[in-house]
N, C-alpha and C positions, 0 to 999 in steps of 0.2 A: 504493498500499499504506499502510495505516495503521500508524504506529510507535507501540506501545501503551506506556502506562506507568502506575503508580497514580496519580500525579499528572495530572490531566487537562491542565494547561496546558503538560505536557511531551510530550504526546500529538501526532504530527505526521502529516498526509497528503500525500504527496509527488507523486501522480498524479492521483488523482480529480479531473476538473473541478469549478469552482464552481457551484453551483445558480443563484447572481445574480452575472453577469458585471459587473467595476467600470463598463464602458460600456454597461450594459444600457437606459439610455435615452438614450445620446448617441452612437448609431451614426453620426450623419451629421456629428458634430464632429470636425475634423481641427484639431489644435493644434501651435503650432511645435514644433521640437524642443528648443528652448533654453527653461529655464523657471527663474525666481527664484520660490521657495516662501518667504514670508515671514511672520516673526510680530513685525509692526512697527505694528500697529493703523491709526489714521488716516492716518499718512503715506504708507500704499501707496494709498488710496483719492483722498487730494489730489494724489499723484503721478501718478496715472493720468486725472485729471480734467485736470490742468494740462497734461498731454502728449497729451490727445486719446486715449486708449486705447479699443479697442473692447470694449465688454463682448459676447463671443461666446456665454456661456452664463450662468445664474445657477442655481447648486445650491440647490435649494429643501430646508429641513431644517424641523422643528417649531419649532427654536429661534430660527435666523437663516439667512438667504440668503447664499450665498457668490459673489461675482461673479469670474468666469474673464475677466481682461484679456487683451488682445492688444496690444502696442505696435507698431505698425507704422512701423519705422525705416528709413533709406535703404537699408541693406543687407540688412536680415533682420527677421524678427518675432521678437519674445521674448514668452513667456507670462509674466503678473505675477499672483500670488493671494495673498491674505493668509490664512493658514491659521488654522482653529482651534486652540485650546488642548490639548494631550494626546494622548498616542500613538495611541489608537484613533480619534479624530475626525479628525487631521491626515492619519493614514496611509489612511484611508478617501478623503480628498479626492485627496492625491497618487496613490493607486491609479489613480482614474477619470483624472487627469490623463496619467499615464504609458501609460493604455491607450488614449487619444487622441492619443498622438504624442510627448509630452514623453519625450525620452530621455537628455538632459542636464541634469542637476537641480542646482542650487546652493539650499542652504537657509541662512536666516540669523536670527537671534533671540538673546534673551538669556539668560545663565544665573547660578545662584546660585554663589558661591565657597565652597570648602571650606578652602582655603588664603587666607594673606593677601595677596590681590591686589587693587589699587585698582579703583574704579570705572571703567567706559566702557573697559577694555582689551580689546584684540582677541585671540581664541584661535581655533586651528585644530586640533579633535579629529582625532587618529588613530584611535582606536578608542573605541567606547562598550560600558559596561557594562549588559548587557541586564536590567534590574530593573524592566522594564515586561512586559504581557503580549502586546500586539500581534505584538512580531517573532516570537513562537513559532508563531505561526499562518503566517509566510511562510518561515521557515527552522527547519532541525531545532535542538534545543537546544544550546546553546552559552554560556560565560560572557559572551565578549565578541563583539563583532562589529567587524572592521577595515574602516575606511573606505577606498574606492578611492583608489589611488595618483595617478592621473591628474588627476582634479579638484581633489585636495589640493596636487598640485603647482601647477596652474593659479591657484588662490587664493592660495598664497605668493609667486608671480610678481608678482601683482596688489599686494600689499602692498609688495613690494621695489619696485614700479613708482613707487606714490605715496610712498614713505617711510614707512610706516607700522609701527611696530614691532608685534610679534606673537609669541605663544609656541603651540608644539604643547602638545596637553594629552590625557589620557584624562578622558571624560566618564562621570558616573553617569546614565543615564537612569532615572527612575521615575516611576509612576504616582501615588505616596503623597505628594503635596506637604505634608499634615499628619503624614505618618509619616517624616520625615526626623528620626528621634531622635538625640539627642545621642551615645549609643554609635555609632550606626550612621553616623553623619557622621564620626565618630574611624576607625570601621572601614574605611570607603570611601577615606579619606585615606591610611591606611596603607597600602593596597593599590595606591595611585599614581592615584585620582581626585583631580583637584584642582578639578572643577566639576560642577554638577549641573542637569539640565533635565529635560523631560518627553517628547521626541520622538525625539532623534537616532537611538539603536537601532533603532527601529520604522522610520523612515522609509528609514534604510540598507538594511534588511532587506527591505522592500519594492521597492525598487529593484533590489537584487539579484536577488529572485526573478522579476522582470518584465523583467530585461535591460536595465534603464536603469543610467546612470553617476550616482553622487551624491557630493556632496561638501557639506561644512557649514562656516560660520565663526560664531562666538559672540562677544560683547561681554558684559562682565560687569555684573552689576545689584546684587542682594541680597547680603548675606554671612552666612554660617553658621560663617566661621573662628573667632568667639568661641561657642562652644555654650552659655555662660552668658548670652548677650546677644544676641539676633537683631538684625541692622543690616538695614532695609529700603533704606537709602540712598535714592536717587531712582529706583530700577530701571532705570537705563541709558538714562533719557530723553533725554539728550543725543548719545546714538549713534543713534538710530532714523534720521533723514535720512541721515546718513553711511553707516551700513551699507547702507540702500537704494540708494544710488549706487554703493556700491562693488560691490555685489551686481551690478548690472545693467552695470557695468564689466567685470567679471571674464566674465560671458558674452557681452560685446560684442568684447572685444580678442581673444581666442584662438580665431581664425578656423579653426586647425587640429586643434581638441580633437577627436581622434577615440577611439572606446572601445578600452580597453587592458585586457580582462578574462582 
């Protein structure tokens, strides 16, 4: 049934099947249950090459191709993908991965800070403000989406194991990188958002719709904390490799990670 609304983005179809299934051209591809969904650039491809990851499929788009890597490890296989940026494009890729078998997903990437948080600090979102458009095609409208408890706990245990400091946070997910206005930054900060990024709420909604478990951790990059003077800093570049290794360790370490929905 279609839930109708005067505002099109708030309309939701909760029953009717899709015309194009996310695995429409990948029917014979079976991916591992665990997946690291990364926003880390060339670090991902370099690690995949150095560790002899198999490219099981290449998703071909008009802008660039996306390699789906599988790391064949001693005890299990892990899917590794460098995602495109933005809610719509990244969710399209993740939906495909989940439809092909990835059911335990950890995402990792950078975020901008709204509060005074130093660069390269690690954060674990507990909920995301749905200020993008993609999530509304996967779940009925709501202001926030709460992230799954179990993967969040798994991530926090991994940080404790490695002795890495972190904080939990509420993140503002937005499509409008150049529409993070000065007043909107203050407004989001006042309602409890300490960071901003472009994918978390959409990825979480996709996984919830498709029956996969989803968790994410972030590292801080640029700063919007001083609305009078934007500070790009170094976009968290120093954290890329550390975040990749940490994400893989999270997936490796917790053999008993079971769905708790």
